[in-house]
Backbone as CSV, one residue per row, in Angstrom:
resi,resn,N_x,N_y,N_z,CA_x,CA_y,CA_z,C_x,C_y,C_z
1,MET,3.206,-35.087,-32.807,3.699,-36.225,-32.078,2.544,-37.109,-31.661
2,SER,2.820,-38.144,-30.938,1.771,-39.052,-30.497,1.053,-38.478,-29.288
3,LYS,0.260,-39.314,-28.621,-0.491,-38.891,-27.446,0.428,-38.375,-26.348
4,HIS,1.599,-38.916,-26.243,2.548,-38.558,-25.196,3.623,-37.653,-25.781
5,LYS,3.810,-36.511,-25.163,4.795,-35.554,-25.661,6.082,-35.676,-24.857
6,LEU,7.193,-35.619,-25.549,8.480,-35.625,-24.872,8.718,-34.230,-24.304
7,ILE,8.975,-34.142,-23.018,9.236,-32.858,-22.372,10.753,-32.733,-22.239
8,LEU,11.316,-31.847,-23.043,12.769,-31.694,-23.137,13.437,-31.574,-21.774
9,SER,12.969,-30.660,-20.930,13.650,-30.421,-19.652,13.586,-31.641,-18.737
10,ASP,12.445,-32.324,-18.693,12.323,-33.506,-17.836,13.246,-34.613,-18.313
11,ILE,13.268,-34.837,-19.594,14.101,-35.903,-20.148,15.574,-35.556,-19.998
12,LEU,15.920,-34.302,-20.238,17.314,-33.875,-20.079,17.768,-34.066,-18.637
13,ASP,16.925,-33.702,-17.671,17.279,-33.874,-16.260,17.517,-35.342,-15.931
14,GLU,16.632,-36.214,-16.419,16.780,-37.654,-16.173,18.082,-38.178,-16.774
15,MET,18.331,-37.817,-18.025,19.517,-38.306,-18.718,20.794,-37.760,-18.079
16,SER,20.798,-36.474,-17.751,21.975,-35.857,-17.120,22.284,-36.516,-15.787
17,SER,21.250,-36.757,-15.009,21.418,-37.399,-13.706,22.017,-38.792,-13.862
18,ALA,21.559,-39.524,-14.860,22.077,-40.872,-15.100,23.553,-40.834,-15.499
19,VAL,23.913,-39.889,-16.367,25.315,-39.763,-16.801,26.187,-39.323,-15.624
20,LYS,25.676,-38.397,-14.823,26.425,-37.895,-13.664,26.767,-39.031,-12.700
21,LYS,25.826,-39.954,-12.499,26.065,-41.086,-11.595,27.202,-41.970,-12.103
22,VAL,27.312,-42.095,-13.405,28.372,-42.930,-13.982,29.714,-42.195,-13.956
23,LEU,29.703,-40.932,-14.325,30.963,-40.190,-14.455,31.480,-39.630,-13.140
24,LYS,30.618,-39.524,-12.149,30.957,-39.058,-10.804,31.757,-37.757,-10.820
25,THR,33.013,-37.808,-10.379,33.815,-36.589,-10.246,34.148,-35.938,-11.585
26,ARG,34.074,-36.693,-12.659,34.379,-36.140,-13.987,33.211,-35.345,-14.568
27,TRP,32.028,-35.475,-13.953,30.817,-34.844,-14.491,30.980,-33.329,-14.650
28,LYS,31.569,-32.668,-13.662,31.699,-31.208,-13.705,32.416,-30.747,-14.980
29,LYS,33.473,-31.445,-15.325,34.266,-31.089,-16.503,33.512,-31.407,-17.805
30,VAL,32.786,-32.501,-17.811,32.120,-33.013,-19.007,30.747,-32.383,-19.231
31,LYS,30.120,-31.907,-18.170,28.716,-31.466,-18.205,28.328,-30.581,-19.389
32,PRO,29.030,-29.478,-19.675,28.576,-28.613,-20.775,28.457,-29.330,-22.123
33,LEU,29.472,-30.078,-22.492,29.424,-30.789,-23.777,28.484,-31.983,-23.725
34,ALA,28.445,-32.673,-22.600,27.551,-33.833,-22.471,26.097,-33.387,-22.587
35,GLU,25.739,-32.312,-21.901,24.351,-31.845,-21.967,23.996,-31.349,-23.360
36,LEU,24.935,-30.755,-24.045,24.693,-30.334,-25.424,24.390,-31.556,-26.301
37,GLN,25.162,-32.618,-26.123,24.936,-33.848,-26.882,23.617,-34.511,-26.495
38,LEU,23.281,-34.486,-25.207,22.012,-35.064,-24.759,20.835,-34.300,-25.356
39,LYS,20.954,-32.972,-25.413,19.901,-32.156,-26.036,19.749,-32.524,-27.516
40,SER,20.865,-32.787,-28.162,20.835,-33.179,-29.565,20.112,-34.512,-29.736
41,ILE,20.386,-35.458,-28.842,19.706,-36.748,-28.900,18.203,-36.559,-28.697
42,ILE,17.826,-35.748,-27.723,16.405,-35.502,-27.455,15.744,-34.841,-28.661
43,HIS,16.419,-33.871,-29.247,15.871,-33.204,-30.440,15.664,-34.230,-31.559
44,ASN,16.621,-35.112,-31.721,16.499,-36.144,-32.752,15.380,-37.128,-32.441
45,LEU,15.169,-37.436,-31.177,14.050,-38.296,-30.796,12.721,-37.621,-31.150
46,GLU,12.652,-36.315,-30.914,11.443,-35.569,-31.279,11.228,-35.601,-32.792
47,GLN,12.305,-35.455,-33.551,12.208,-35.514,-35.007,11.768,-36.896,-35.480
48,ILE,12.300,-37.930,-34.850,11.905,-39.297,-35.193,10.406,-39.473,-34.969
49,ALA,9.918,-38.976,-33.841,8.484,-39.086,-33.536,7.657,-38.386,-34.604
50,GLU,8.097,-37.211,-35.001,7.368,-36.446,-36.019,7.420,-37.150,-37.377
51,LEU,8.587,-37.631,-37.753,8.730,-38.348,-39.029,7.905,-39.628,-39.042
52,LYS,7.797,-40.280,-37.888,6.978,-41.485,-37.810,5.514,-41.139,-38.079
53,LEU,5.044,-40.060,-37.444,3.656,-39.633,-37.662,3.386,-39.322,-39.134
54,GLN,4.398,-38.794,-39.801,4.257,-38.443,-41.218,4.501,-39.651,-42.132
55,GLY,4.884,-40.775,-41.566,5.152,-41.966,-42.356,6.431,-41.873,-43.166
56,LYS,7.376,-41.054,-42.701,8.602,-40.816,-43.460,9.830,-41.522,-42.903
57,ILE,9.645,-42.347,-41.871,10.784,-43.061,-41.297,10.294,-44.425,-40.808
58,THR,11.166,-45.406,-40.969,10.843,-46.741,-40.471,11.501,-46.930,-39.101
59,GLU,11.080,-47.957,-38.406,11.677,-48.246,-37.101,13.167,-48.552,-37.251
60,GLU,13.526,-49.264,-38.302,14.934,-49.578,-38.559,15.745,-48.304,-38.803
61,GLN,15.203,-47.383,-39.587,15.887,-46.114,-39.845,16.035,-45.312,-38.550
62,ALA,15.008,-45.345,-37.713,15.056,-44.629,-36.436,16.169,-45.186,-35.549
63,ARG,16.282,-46.493,-35.500,17.344,-47.118,-34.697,18.728,-46.752,-35.231
64,LEU,18.879,-46.756,-36.538,20.149,-46.386,-37.152,20.499,-44.935,-36.816
65,HIS,19.516,-44.079,-36.887,19.719,-42.670,-36.554,20.203,-42.531,-35.097
66,LEU,19.617,-43.287,-34.193,20.039,-43.237,-32.794,21.442,-43.801,-32.606
67,THR,21.801,-44.795,-33.379,23.156,-45.337,-33.310,24.173,-44.258,-33.656
68,ILE,23.870,-43.472,-34.664,24.747,-42.364,-35.059,24.859,-41.348,-33.922
69,GLN,23.738,-41.048,-33.277,23.736,-40.111,-32.150,24.577,-40.640,-30.991
70,LYS,24.452,-41.937,-30.712,25.229,-42.547,-29.634,26.720,-42.481,-29.941
71,GLU,27.096,-42.689,-31.194,28.503,-42.603,-31.593,29.039,-41.188,-31.369
72,SER,28.215,-40.214,-31.666,28.610,-38.822,-31.500,28.913,-38.509,-30.035
73,ILE,28.011,-38.873,-29.146,28.244,-38.577,-27.727,29.400,-39.408,-27.181
74,ARG,29.559,-40.629,-27.676,30.681,-41.454,-27.225,32.001,-40.796,-27.616
75,THR,32.074,-40.282,-28.828,33.287,-39.606,-29.294,33.604,-38.394,-28.414
76,ILE,32.587,-37.632,-28.078,32.777,-36.456,-27.207,33.299,-36.905,-25.841
77,LEU,32.664,-37.911,-25.246,33.095,-38.370,-23.921,34.521,-38.904,-23.941
78,LEU,34.876,-39.604,-24.999,36.225,-40.170,-25.094,37.301,-39.094,-25.251
79,SER,36.894,-37.907,-25.644,37.872,-36.824,-25.798,38.331,-36.273,-24.447
80,PHE,37.652,-36.647,-23.379,38.044,-36.195,-22.047,38.994,-37.196,-21.404
81,GLU,40.049,-36.661,-20.801,41.031,-37.502,-20.136,40.366,-38.281,-19.003
82,GLY,40.680,-39.552,-18.923,40.167,-40.368,-17.835,38.855,-41.072,-18.137
83,ILE,38.286,-40.822,-19.314,37.054,-41.506,-19.687,37.380,-42.489,-20.806
84,GLY,37.245,-43.756,-20.482,37.524,-44.803,-21.459,36.246,-45.272,-22.140
85,ILE,36.410,-46.214,-23.042,35.278,-46.717,-23.826,34.197,-47.322,-22.937
86,VAL,34.594,-48.127,-21.961,33.610,-48.785,-21.100,32.803,-47.748,-20.320
87,THR,33.475,-46.762,-19.770,32.791,-45.719,-19.010,31.877,-44.900,-19.915
88,ALA,32.350,-44.553,-21.092,31.537,-43.786,-22.039,30.284,-44.566,-22.412
89,GLU,30.445,-45.845,-22.729,29.300,-46.700,-23.082,28.319,-46.805,-21.923
90,GLU,28.849,-46.977,-20.732,27.998,-47.092,-19.548,27.207,-45.796,-19.336
91,ALA,27.859,-44.657,-19.524,27.187,-43.368,-19.356,26.064,-43.204,-20.381
92,ILE,26.338,-43.523,-21.631,25.337,-43.391,-22.702,24.170,-44.343,-22.455
93,ASN,24.496,-45.595,-22.161,23.440,-46.577,-21.921,22.588,-46.205,-20.713
94,SER,23.223,-45.683,-19.693,22.499,-45.257,-18.502,21.554,-44.097,-18.824
95,ALA,22.039,-43.142,-19.610,21.216,-41.990,-19.997,19.993,-42.438,-20.786
96,LEU,20.202,-43.297,-21.768,19.091,-43.756,-22.611,18.138,-44.663,-21.836
97,SER,18.683,-45.485,-20.985,17.855,-46.377,-20.174,16.945,-45.592,-19.230
98,SER,17.456,-44.457,-18.743,16.682,-43.651,-17.788,15.407,-43.070,-18.397
99,VAL,15.349,-42.960,-19.717,14.162,-42.386,-20.375,13.524,-43.365,-21.366
100,LYS,13.973,-44.593,-21.328,13.530,-45.605,-22.281,12.009,-45.740,-22.343
101,THR,11.370,-45.915,-21.209,9.922,-46.127,-21.175,9.175,-44.917,-21.719
102,ILE,9.558,-43.732,-21.280,8.892,-42.493,-21.714,9.029,-42.306,-23.224
103,VAL,10.238,-42.462,-23.715,10.515,-42.240,-25.138,9.817,-43.285,-26.008
104,ASN,9.968,-44.543,-25.651,9.341,-45.592,-26.451,7.826,-45.435,-26.493
105,LYS,7.237,-45.040,-25.379,5.786,-44.836,-25.327,5.378,-43.636,-26.178
106,ALA,6.139,-42.564,-26.087,5.819,-41.354,-26.852,5.937,-41.592,-28.355
107,ILE,6.959,-42.329,-28.751,7.185,-42.570,-30.180,6.330,-43.723,-30.688
108,GLY,6.094,-44.707,-29.831,5.278,-45.844,-30.251,6.102,-46.989,-30.821
109,TRP,7.404,-46.904,-30.709,8.329,-47.969,-31.111,9.263,-48.250,-29.956
110,LYS,9.814,-49.433,-29.928,10.827,-49.767,-28.934,12.198,-49.509,-29.569
111,ILE,12.592,-48.235,-29.598,13.862,-47.889,-30.239,14.985,-47.705,-29.241
112,LEU,14.646,-47.623,-27.967,15.692,-47.516,-26.941,15.774,-48.801,-26.143
């Protein structure tokens, strides 16, 4: 990876906290699947960083990959009663925004 390493637990805590603030009372029900999806996004961010170092991915490809990840978590959130598209989008955007600076700096691209 680059000079800055993504620390899974720190990033997961930040992202989970951001989603919890949006989902409020629904967080307890959603937490297990949401955190699993957030871990998947973080793992993919780590892979993007590694592929970038190896010269095997472009910034455009990295953004597309993240779009797919966002769709996945949105689909999971929408499967819960009481969570609509706007709330799901707000939760995802809040999670990614909470780690935007750290991730972009670690990867060296502005992908979030």
